[in-house]
C-alpha positions as CSV (number, residue, x, y, z in Angstrom):
1,M,47.0,42.3,-3.0
2,Y,43.9,44.3,-4.7
3,G,40.4,43.4,-4.5
4,V,38.2,42.3,-7.3
5,H,35.4,44.8,-7.6
6,I,32.2,43.2,-9.4
7,V,30.1,46.4,-11.5
8,Q,26.4,45.2,-11.0
9,H,24.1,47.5,-12.8
10,Y,20.9,49.0,-11.8
11,L,18.7,46.9,-13.1
12,F,20.0,43.4,-11.4
13,P,17.1,43.4,-9.1
14,L,14.9,42.5,-11.9
15,L,17.4,40.5,-13.4
16,K,18.7,38.7,-10.6
17,P,16.6,39.1,-7.7
18,K,17.0,38.1,-4.3
19,S,13.6,38.4,-3.1
20,V,10.1,38.2,-5.2
21,A,6.7,39.5,-4.1
22,L,3.9,37.8,-6.3
23,V,1.3,40.6,-6.1
24,G,-2.6,38.9,-6.7
25,A,-1.4,34.9,-5.6
26,S,-4.7,33.2,-6.6
27,E,-5.9,29.5,-5.6
28,R,-8.3,30.0,-8.3
29,A,-7.6,27.8,-11.4
30,G,-7.0,28.7,-14.3
31,S,-6.5,32.0,-13.3
32,L,-3.1,34.3,-13.8
33,G,-2.0,33.9,-10.3
34,R,-2.2,30.7,-9.7
35,G,0.0,29.6,-13.0
36,V,2.2,32.2,-12.0
37,L,2.6,30.6,-8.7
38,E,2.9,27.2,-9.9
39,N,5.5,27.8,-12.0
40,L,7.7,30.6,-9.5
41,L,7.3,27.0,-7.1
42,A,8.2,24.5,-9.9
43,S,11.5,26.3,-10.9
44,H,12.5,25.9,-7.2
45,F,13.6,30.0,-6.6
46,T,16.5,29.9,-4.5
47,G,15.4,33.6,-2.8
48,E,12.6,34.6,-0.7
49,L,9.1,34.6,-2.3
50,Y,6.2,36.7,-0.3
51,L,2.5,36.3,-1.8
52,V,0.6,39.4,-1.3
53,N,-3.9,39.0,-1.8
54,P,-5.7,40.8,0.6
55,N,-8.6,38.4,0.1
56,Y,-6.7,35.5,1.3
57,R,-4.8,34.0,4.3
58,R,-2.9,31.6,2.9
59,V,-3.0,30.4,-1.3
60,L,-1.4,26.4,-1.4
61,D,-0.9,26.3,2.0
62,K,1.5,29.1,1.8
63,P,1.3,32.2,4.3
64,V,0.0,35.2,2.0
65,Y,0.3,38.9,3.4
66,S,-2.7,41.8,2.7
67,S,-0.3,44.0,0.9
68,M,3.6,44.6,-0.2
69,A,3.9,47.0,3.2
70,D,2.9,44.2,5.2
71,I,6.0,42.3,4.3
72,G,8.1,44.8,6.1
73,R,11.0,44.1,4.1
74,P,12.8,45.2,1.3
75,V,11.7,43.7,-2.1
76,D,13.6,43.7,-5.0
77,L,11.1,42.3,-7.4
78,A,7.5,42.7,-7.8
79,V,5.1,40.4,-10.2
80,I,2.2,42.0,-10.3
81,V,-1.1,40.1,-11.9
82,A,-3.8,42.0,-9.6
83,P,-6.1,43.7,-11.3
84,V,-5.8,46.5,-13.6
85,A,-7.2,49.1,-11.2
86,A,-5.2,48.1,-8.5
87,V,-1.7,48.5,-10.1
88,P,-1.3,52.3,-9.7
89,S,-2.3,51.7,-5.7
90,I,0.2,48.8,-5.6
91,L,2.6,51.3,-7.2
92,R,2.0,53.7,-5.0
93,D,2.1,53.1,-1.6
94,E,5.0,54.9,-0.1
95,R,5.2,52.1,3.0
96,A,6.3,49.6,0.7
97,Q,10.1,49.2,0.0
98,L,10.2,47.6,-4.0
99,R,13.1,48.5,-6.6
100,T,11.7,46.7,-9.5
101,A,8.4,45.3,-11.0
102,V,7.1,43.1,-13.7
103,I,3.1,44.2,-14.7
104,M,1.6,41.2,-16.3
105,S,-1.6,43.2,-16.1
106,A,-2.8,45.2,-18.7
107,P,-6.3,46.9,-19.9
108,S,-7.9,45.0,-22.7
109,T,-8.7,46.3,-25.9
110,S,-12.5,47.0,-24.7
111,D,-10.9,49.5,-22.2
112,G,-10.9,52.3,-24.7
113,A,-10.2,55.8,-23.4
114,M,-8.9,54.1,-20.3
115,T,-5.6,52.8,-21.8
116,P,-3.6,55.9,-22.2
117,A,-4.7,57.6,-19.1
118,W,-4.0,54.3,-17.1
119,R,-0.6,53.9,-18.7
120,S,0.1,57.3,-17.9
121,D,-0.5,57.1,-14.5
122,V,1.2,53.5,-14.0
123,A,4.4,55.3,-15.5
124,A,4.1,58.2,-13.8
125,V,3.6,56.6,-10.5
126,A,6.2,54.5,-10.8
127,A,8.7,57.2,-11.4
128,A,7.6,59.2,-8.4
129,R,8.7,55.8,-6.4
130,N,12.1,55.3,-8.6
131,V,10.5,51.8,-9.1
132,R,11.8,50.5,-12.7
133,L,8.8,48.7,-14.6
134,L,8.4,45.9,-17.0
135,G,5.4,45.9,-19.0
136,P,2.8,46.4,-18.7
137,G,1.4,43.0,-20.5
138,A,4.9,41.2,-19.6
139,F,5.4,37.7,-19.9
140,G,7.7,37.5,-17.4
141,V,11.3,36.7,-16.1
142,V,13.0,33.9,-16.5
143,R,15.9,33.3,-14.6
144,S,17.8,29.8,-14.7
145,D,20.7,30.4,-12.3
146,I,18.5,31.2,-9.2
147,G,15.2,28.9,-10.3
148,L,13.5,31.6,-11.3
149,N,10.2,31.4,-13.3
150,A,8.2,34.2,-12.9
151,T,6.3,34.2,-15.8
152,F,2.7,32.7,-16.5
153,C,2.9,30.2,-19.5
154,A,6.8,29.5,-20.5
155,P,8.1,25.7,-20.3
156,P,10.7,24.7,-17.8
157,T,13.9,25.9,-19.2
158,L,17.7,24.8,-19.0
159,R,20.4,26.3,-17.3
160,G,22.3,27.9,-20.4
161,R,24.4,30.9,-21.3
162,L,22.0,33.1,-23.6
163,A,20.0,35.8,-22.8
164,L,16.4,35.9,-24.9
165,V,14.7,39.4,-24.7
166,S,12.1,40.1,-26.6
167,Q,8.7,42.1,-27.4
168,S,6.9,39.2,-27.4
169,G,5.8,36.8,-25.3
170,A,4.9,34.1,-28.1
171,V,8.8,34.3,-29.7
172,C,10.2,33.4,-25.7
173,T,7.4,30.4,-25.5
174,A,8.9,29.2,-28.9
175,M,12.5,29.9,-28.3
176,L,11.8,27.7,-25.0
177,D,9.6,25.3,-26.6
178,F,12.6,24.8,-29.5
179,A,15.1,24.6,-27.5
180,A,14.6,22.2,-24.5
181,P,14.9,19.0,-26.9
182,M,17.9,20.5,-28.1
183,R,19.4,21.3,-24.6
184,I,19.7,24.6,-25.2
185,G,19.6,26.4,-21.9
186,F,19.1,30.5,-21.2
187,S,20.4,32.6,-18.3
188,S,17.7,35.1,-18.9
189,V,14.4,35.2,-20.9
190,I,12.7,38.5,-20.8
191,S,9.4,40.1,-22.4
192,L,9.3,43.9,-22.5
193,G,5.3,43.4,-22.9
194,S,4.1,47.4,-23.7
195,G,7.4,48.7,-22.3
196,I,6.3,51.7,-20.8
197,D,9.6,52.0,-18.9
198,V,12.4,49.7,-19.3
199,G,13.5,49.3,-22.6
200,F,16.2,47.6,-25.0
201,G,18.8,49.7,-24.4
202,E,18.4,49.3,-21.0
203,L,18.2,45.4,-20.8
204,L,21.2,45.1,-23.2
205,D,23.5,47.3,-20.5
206,S,22.9,44.8,-17.6
207,L,23.4,42.0,-20.0
208,L,26.4,43.4,-21.0
209,L,27.8,43.2,-17.3
210,D,26.1,39.8,-16.4
211,A,28.9,36.9,-16.1
212,E,26.1,34.6,-16.6
213,T,25.5,35.3,-20.3
214,D,27.7,35.1,-22.9
215,G,25.0,35.5,-26.3
216,I,22.1,37.8,-26.4
217,L,18.7,37.4,-28.6
218,L,16.4,40.4,-29.9
219,Y,13.4,39.7,-30.9
220,V,12.6,43.4,-32.2
221,E,9.2,45.5,-33.0
222,S,9.4,48.7,-32.5
223,I,11.9,50.7,-30.7
224,A,10.9,53.4,-28.7
225,D,14.8,54.8,-28.1
226,A,16.9,54.6,-31.1
227,R,20.2,56.6,-29.3
228,G,19.9,54.7,-26.5
229,F,19.4,51.1,-28.3
230,M,22.1,51.7,-30.4
231,S,24.7,53.2,-28.3
232,A,23.7,49.7,-25.8
233,L,23.9,47.3,-28.8
234,R,27.5,48.9,-29.9
235,A,28.6,48.5,-26.8
236,A,27.2,44.5,-26.1
237,A,28.3,43.8,-29.6
238,R,31.8,44.5,-29.3
239,I,31.9,42.0,-25.9
240,K,29.3,39.7,-27.0
241,P,27.5,38.1,-30.0
242,V,23.8,39.3,-30.2
243,V,21.7,38.3,-33.1
244,V,18.7,40.1,-33.9
245,L,15.3,39.3,-35.6
246,K,13.3,42.1,-36.6
247,A,9.7,42.3,-37.6
248,G,7.1,45.0,-38.5
249,R,9.1,45.2,-42.1
250,S,5.7,45.0,-44.1
251,L,4.2,47.3,-41.6
252,E,6.9,50.4,-42.6
253,S,6.5,49.8,-46.6
254,G,5.0,52.6,-47.4
255,A,7.4,54.7,-45.1
256,Q,10.3,56.7,-46.4
257,T,13.1,58.2,-44.6
258,V,14.9,60.8,-47.2
259,L,18.9,60.9,-46.4
260,S,19.6,63.1,-49.4
261,P,18.2,64.4,-52.6
262,G,17.3,61.7,-54.7
263,I,17.9,59.0,-52.2
264,A,14.8,57.3,-50.1
265,T,15.4,54.8,-48.1
266,S,12.8,53.0,-46.4
267,P,13.3,52.3,-42.0
268,D,14.2,48.7,-42.8
269,E,17.3,50.0,-44.3
270,V,18.2,52.4,-42.2
271,F,17.8,49.9,-39.3
272,D,19.9,47.2,-41.1
273,A,22.9,49.7,-41.9
274,A,22.6,50.3,-38.4
275,L,22.4,47.3,-37.1
276,M,25.3,46.0,-39.6
277,R,27.2,48.9,-38.4
278,S,26.9,47.7,-34.5
279,G,28.6,44.8,-35.4
280,T,25.0,42.9,-34.6
281,V,23.9,39.8,-36.5
282,R,20.0,39.9,-38.4
283,V,18.3,37.2,-38.9
284,R,15.2,37.1,-40.8
285,T,12.7,34.1,-39.5
286,Y,12.0,31.9,-36.6
287,A,14.3,29.2,-38.0
288,Q,17.4,31.3,-38.5
289,L,16.8,32.7,-34.7
290,F,16.6,29.3,-33.9
291,A,19.8,28.4,-35.9
292,A,21.8,31.2,-34.1
293,A,20.9,30.0,-30.7
294,R,22.1,26.5,-31.0
295,V,25.5,28.3,-32.9
296,L,25.7,30.4,-29.7
297,A,25.0,27.7,-27.4
298,M,28.0,25.4,-28.5
299,G,30.1,27.8,-26.7
300,D,33.0,28.1,-29.6
301,R,34.2,31.4,-30.5
302,A,35.9,32.5,-33.6
303,S,38.5,34.5,-34.0
304,G,40.2,36.4,-36.5
305,D,39.5,37.1,-40.1
306,R,40.7,33.1,-41.7
307,L,37.6,31.7,-42.9
308,A,38.1,28.7,-45.2
309,I,34.9,27.5,-47.1
310,V,34.2,23.5,-48.0
311,S,32.2,22.4,-51.0
312,N,30.6,19.9,-53.0
313,G,29.5,22.6,-55.8
314,R,30.9,25.9,-56.9
315,A,27.7,27.6,-56.3
316,P,26.9,26.7,-52.8
317,A,30.5,27.9,-52.1
318,L,29.6,31.5,-53.7
319,L,26.5,32.1,-51.8
320,A,28.3,31.1,-48.8
321,A,30.9,33.3,-49.4
322,D,28.6,36.1,-50.5
323,S,26.8,35.9,-47.0
324,A,30.1,35.3,-44.7
325,F,31.7,38.5,-46.6
326,P,30.0,40.6,-48.7
327,Q,33.1,42.7,-50.0
328,A,34.9,39.2,-51.1
329,W,35.2,39.7,-54.7
330,H,36.3,43.4,-54.4
331,W,39.1,42.1,-52.2
332,L,39.8,39.6,-55.1
333,A,40.1,41.7,-58.0
334,S,42.4,44.2,-55.7
335,G,45.1,41.2,-55.2
336,R,44.0,41.0,-51.8
């Protein structure tokens, strides 16, 4: 009898780490390091948790290492809340055995010219060390099956089989606030932050291989790697339902992409067509994204093309038919 080979994506240390180091752990009330630590402790992470801060020996009665290198063993995920200026040196330390990192720190808008230089430095150091990054300015990562809440403000998350990937931490928080009273659970909640490294495409690929995830919700503002995103989206949507909320249409209203002479199409229309081609469902509002989460959380998957619409009026039935099958009237006219 042949053994079962389980394929694991290279981002699983980020998505489902066995060990986490909080770099910048602090006892100071109201600090980022204190808030993330409290969430990590309250969620009862099942793996190894290491605290790192050269200014402490103990935090909340937990031992603290002065550096990542002092841990002396491999760490799947570092959650970095240290000051911005310290981030490159944390990643550059070749003695540290680090695989992935979530960078919550980020230069403020007042830093001006420092911001692009700092981002470039962080990206270059991480690439040289082969450390994959989420962020900077990331909300963090929630993984319910291992009790991981590596965020600074996420409410308690029920275990479930939906994954949420968002460019906005506020959207993650709003979705979790909505989901809790509805008893909707999530396998993973991930915020990209500024996204100088890991993006939607790679995360979709990893969630496609994730046995704990049955459906995927995306909040998108911009796509850095359109080709990689579309390839991953098509692959994911063939296996698992994917729902996308895209923001920023008003910012693109003045831009035009010419497809052929005499035909001008806005970037949003191109994005819409791409989603339809991939088999992905697009929603337009928060409320629709929340509704999609409720539907997917039920776990019932429809199959086939046999759909019945029951209505107490002709108009609602027509609107439902238009939404469910835009070509319905063409088919009816052709006698199909």
